[in-house]
N, C-alpha and C positions, 0 to 999 in steps of 0.2 A: 570347607573340606569335611565331609561327615565321616566320622570315625566310630564305628561300632565295635564293641569290646564284649566278649563273653567271659573275660577275666573276672568280671565283678561277681560272678557266681562262685569263685574261689573262696569268697569271704562268707559263704553261708554258714560253715561250722562255727565261724567266730561270732557271726551275727546272732546265731541261736543261743549264744551264753549270754547275751545282753539282757538286762531286766526288761520286764514288760512295760516299765515306765515309758521307755523310749517310744513304744508303739502308740501310747496315749496320746503323745504330742506330735504325731505323724500329720495331722491336719495342718499344722503350721508349715510343715515341710511341703506338703502338697500345694498349699495356697502360694508358698514361695515359688515352687517349681512352675505353677501355672502362670505366673506373671509373663513368661515368654509367649505362652499361647495367647493370653489376653492381648498382648501388645501386636502380636504377629499371627492372627487367626488364620491367615492364608499361607503360613509356613508349610512348605511340603517336606515332610520328614525324611523323604527318600531322595531328595535332591542334593545337588552339590552347593556348599557354601564355602567360601574362601576363609581361610584362617583369620584374616583381618576382621571379618564380620563376625566370626564366632568369639574373637578376643573381644570385641565391642560389646556383645551380649553379655559376656561374663563380667566385664567391668561394670556395667550397669546393674546386673543382678547382685553383685557383691557390694555395690555402693551404699551408703548410709541410708538413703531414702527408701531402699528395698530391702536391705538386710537387717536393720534394726527392728523393724516390726516382726520379723521372723525370729531373731536371735535375742533381741532386747539389748544388744550392744553393737557398736561399729566393728566391721571387720579388723580395722587397723589396731583396735584396742585389745583384741584377743591374743592370748599367748599361743605359742606353737602347740602347747599340750591342749588348750581349749579347742583350737581349730582341728585337731586330730580327733578329739571327742565328737565335735559336730560332724565331722566326715563319717564317723562310725554310726552315728544317729541317722544320717541320711541314707547309708547303705542299709541299716536295719529296716527303715521305713520302705525303702525300694523293694526289698525282698518280701517282707511280711505282708505288705498291702497290694502286692502285685502291679507295682508301678511299670514294670516291664511290659505289660499287656496295653498300657496306655502309650499311644505312639508319641505324643508330645512329650509326656514325662520321661519316657524312655529316651527320647532324643536329647533332652535337657540333661539328664543323668549322664548318658555316654559321651556327649560332645562338650559339655561345659563342666559339669561337676566332676566327673571321673577324670577327664582328660586333664584338667587343671589342678587336681587335688594336691600334686606336688608343688605346683607354683604358689598356691594358696598359702604354703607355710613359709614362703620367703619374703624378705623385705622388698624385693623388686615389685612383687605383685602389689604388696601392701602401698607401695609409693604410687603405683598406677591407679589404685583405688582412690587415694588421697587426691590425685589430680582430677579424677573424675568428680569427686565430692566439691573440690574447688570450682570446677566449671559450672556445676549446678547451682552452687551458692552465687555465683557471679551472674547467672541469669536471673536468679531470685532477686538479687540486688536491683538489677536492671529494671525489673517489674516492679519493685517496690517505689523506685523513683518515679514511674509512671503514675501510680496510685497517689504519690505526694504532690503530683502537679509539676515536678521538676523535668520537663521534657520540652523539646521543640520539634518541629516537623523533621528537620535534618537528622536529628538523633534518633527519631523514631524510624526513619528509613534506614538508617545504619543498622539498628537492631533488627529490623525486619529482614535485612539481608544476611545477617549473621545467624538468623534462625536456620537458614538453608546452608550454612557453611560452618561456622565455628561451633554452634550448638546443635548441629544435626546429628551428632553421635548419641544423643540423649534418646530415650524411648519416644515413639511417635505420640503417646498421649500427652506427654510433657510439652512437646512442640505444638501440639494442637491447642492446648490451654494457653500456651504463651502467645501463639498467633492470634488467638481470639481477643486476648488483652490488648495486644499491640494494635489490632484493627480498630478496637474501640477507641484508643487514645489516638490513632492516627487521624481519625475523623476530627477529633477536637483540636488536634495540632494543626490540621489543614484549615479548620475555621479561624483559628488564631492568625495564621499566617496570611490567609486570603484577606481577612479584615484588615490587617496591617498594610498589605499592598493596596487595597482599596483606598485606605486613608492617604497613602503616598500619591496614588492617582489623583485624588481630590486636590492635593496640594500643588499639582503641577502648574506652572504658568500657562497662560492662555497663548498658545502658538500652534503653527501647523504641525511642528514636530510632536507636541503634546497630543494633538488630535490623533495623530498616527498611533502613538502609544496607547491611548485609550481605546481606539477601534480594534487594536490587536490585543487588548488586556486578556480576554478569555483564552486566545490561542496561546499567549505567552505564559499562562498559568494552567494549561491544560491538566497537568498532573494534579494539582491541587483541586481542580474542579471535579476530578474523578473521585476523590476521597471526602471532600467537604460535605457538609449536611445540606439538604435542600433548602432549608431556612436560610443559612448562611449565604448560599449562592444567590438566592433571591435578594437578599439585603445588598450584596455586593453588585449585582447587576444594576440594581436601582440607583446606587451611588454613582456608578460609572457612567451610566446613561445620562444622568443629571449633569455630570461634569461635561460630558460630550456636548450636550445642548448649550451649556454656558460658553465652551470654547467656540463653537459655531456662531452663536449669537455675537461673540466678541469679534471674529474674523470677518463676517459679512460686510460690515461697513467698509472695511479695508479693501475688500475685493471690488465693491461698488465704486471706489475711488479710481480704480484702473480703467473705468470707462471714459475717464478724461483723455485717456490716450487714444481712443476711437471716437472722433467727432462725427456727429450725424451727417456732416457735409463732406466728409472725407470720401474720395472715390476708391480707396484701396481697402476692399473688403477683407483682404488677407489679415489686416490688423485685428479686426474684431474676431475674426475666426480663429486666430491664434489664442486670443484672450479667452474665448469660449472653450477651446480645447483644453487650455491649462486648468480652467475652472472645473470642467467635468472630470479631468484626471485627478485633481485634488480632493474633490468633494463628492465623488460618484457614490460613496457609501453612505452619505448623509443627505442625499437628495429628497428623501422623505420628510426631512425636517422642514418646517415653515419658513424659517429665515433663509434656508438655502434655496428653497423653491422660489421665494420672492426675488432673491438676488439673481437667479438665473433668468427669471422673467424679464428683469431689467436688461441683461445681456441680450435676450431675444428682441426686446423692443428697439434697442439701439441698432442692432443689425438690420432689423426691418426698416428703420429710418434710413441707414446708408444705402440699402439695396433700392429703396423706394426712389431715392434721389438719382440713381443710375439708370432708371428705367428707360428714360428718353433715348439714350444712345446704346443701351443693351439691346434694343429692339433690332438695330442694324447689324449688331455684332452677332446676334442669334442667327439672322438670316444668311450670314456669310459663312456659316459653319457647314462643313461638307460631310463629316463623319459622325457616326453615334459615339465613338469614343470621346472625341472632341466635345460633343454635347453633353455627354455624361459628366466630364470633368467640370463644365461649366455649371451644370445643374448642381453638383456637389459644393462647388464654391459658392453658388448663390443661394440655394434653397435650404441647405442644411442649417438646422436650428432656428429658421424663421417661424413666426407664429403662423401656423397652417390656416388659421381662420382670417388672417389679415387680407386685405385687398391685394396688397403687393404680392403676397405669395400665390394667390389665386391667379392673378394677372400673368405674372412671370411663369409659373408652372404651366398655364394654358398655352403661352407662347413657346415654351420648350416642347410640350407635347405636340403642338401642331408641327414644329419643325422636325421633330422625330418622325412623324407621319410622313412628311415631305421627303425626308432622307431615305426612309423605307421604300416609298413609292419610287424614288429615283434609283434606288438599288435594285428594285424589282424590274424597272424598265431596262436597265443596263444588262441585267442577268437574262432578260428575255430577248434583247438584241444578240447577246452572246449565244443563246440557244438557237436562234434563227440562223445566225451565220454557221454555226455548227451544223445545223441541218442542211444548209446549202451545200457546205463543203462535203457533206455525207452523200447528198445526191450527186454531186459532181464526181466523187470517188466511186460511187456505184456505177455511174454511166462509163467511166473510164474502164472499170473492171469488166463491164460487160462487153466494151469494144474489144478488149485483150482477150476475153473468153472467146469471142467470135472469131478472131484472128487465129488463136490456138486451134479452134475446131476446124477451120479451113485447112490449116497446115496438116492436121491429123488426117483429114480426108485425102489430101494430095498424097501423103505417105502411103495411106491405104491402096490408093491406085497404083502407086509405084511397086508396092509389094506384090500386087496381083500380076503386074508386068513380069516382074522377077519370077514368080512361080510358073508362069507360061513359058518363059525362056529357058529356066533351068529345070523344070519338071522334077525328075527324081535325082538329079545330081546336085551336090552342094555347090555354090558359087565360089569362084576363087577370090582372093584378096583384091585383085584388080577390078573385078566386077563389083564388089561391095563398095569399093572406093569410088567407082563411077556412079553408083546409086546414091551414095551419101553426097558427093559433089553436086549431083542434079538437085537433091533435095534442098541443099544449102543454097544453091544458086537461085532456085525458084523462090525460097524465103527472102533472099536479099533483094531480088527483083520487086517482089510484093512490097517489101518494107520501105525501100529507098525510093520506090517509084511514086510513093504518096506524097 
């Protein structure tokens, strides 16, 4: 709430009686008043500000950090007499130096200094100033702990959050300095924590669950990666990747043992397919690693052996297939994950391709037959339609002849109901004779 008062000018006679020594110290007053402008350069002096906002500005302006450089003492240490004396000094500077023509200084005088000059003399205001001093001291203590190295990542995150809540009542310049300091140590704290997590990752036992944890390491620590230094991220990535290689190399021999469950003479290809599907699901993110690639090649070789031993009776089975859907299912069952350069793959895929061509040709033949039958039906329908059209035309001609007879008989007079009935019966009778006589 902007409150502007002209009452300040009532003090002019009193101010003129003060010694000129006050005017010599007015630069201290102007510097002190200009703190608000420096902190809030975009402040519109003709806009509305709530009382809470103005209260906060007053508490900061009269707190030790900003009041002592102006007065030489803290506000709380001044007696009521000293505070009244300071008030008169400010009034004198305001009038004699034309501060009323400076929009920012005039706003500070009218809305903070003048409006609160009675509050400044009370213990209540002094206690509020003390609370603000304590808050600023608490932030300084937090920042000192950072410089002493007494911090961790979580405590820094807490302080970072408090700068936007608990400490947000301080002047913007204070928050900016504190934020810069926190950001600097946040990176150091992130480095520490990320390094510790990398060590924990390296100590994991070699297992599938550990591999999953390692592969998700970066995603699980995404917040730390955002703030850690590039050098630390590079170090950690290298350690985690080395551990991934170690775990994969440990697991692959165990995966190869599963091949014993799928003998090369086994006619049930679904067993090896299931083993391959499980392998791909578990290790799809490490397929680029040499040991994983070699193990997968062993699974491919075993499936190729199994399918090769099935070729002799698969040929008859392929020939018995009637639909493309059924053929697709068989192709997926047999050809998936085979070595595409193997003789087995080339032979089997060729048979399936030829069968597909055969099915398509048969489907085309059936479709052509259906189209031919449909064409024959259309021709028959057209012929029948023509016959019906001719019969209708014949009847229409007979009706025309009867109408002519009617006109000759009844010339200028309208026919009676009985006459019309006779004509109608004649037409119907003629139509029935023609129809049923065929």
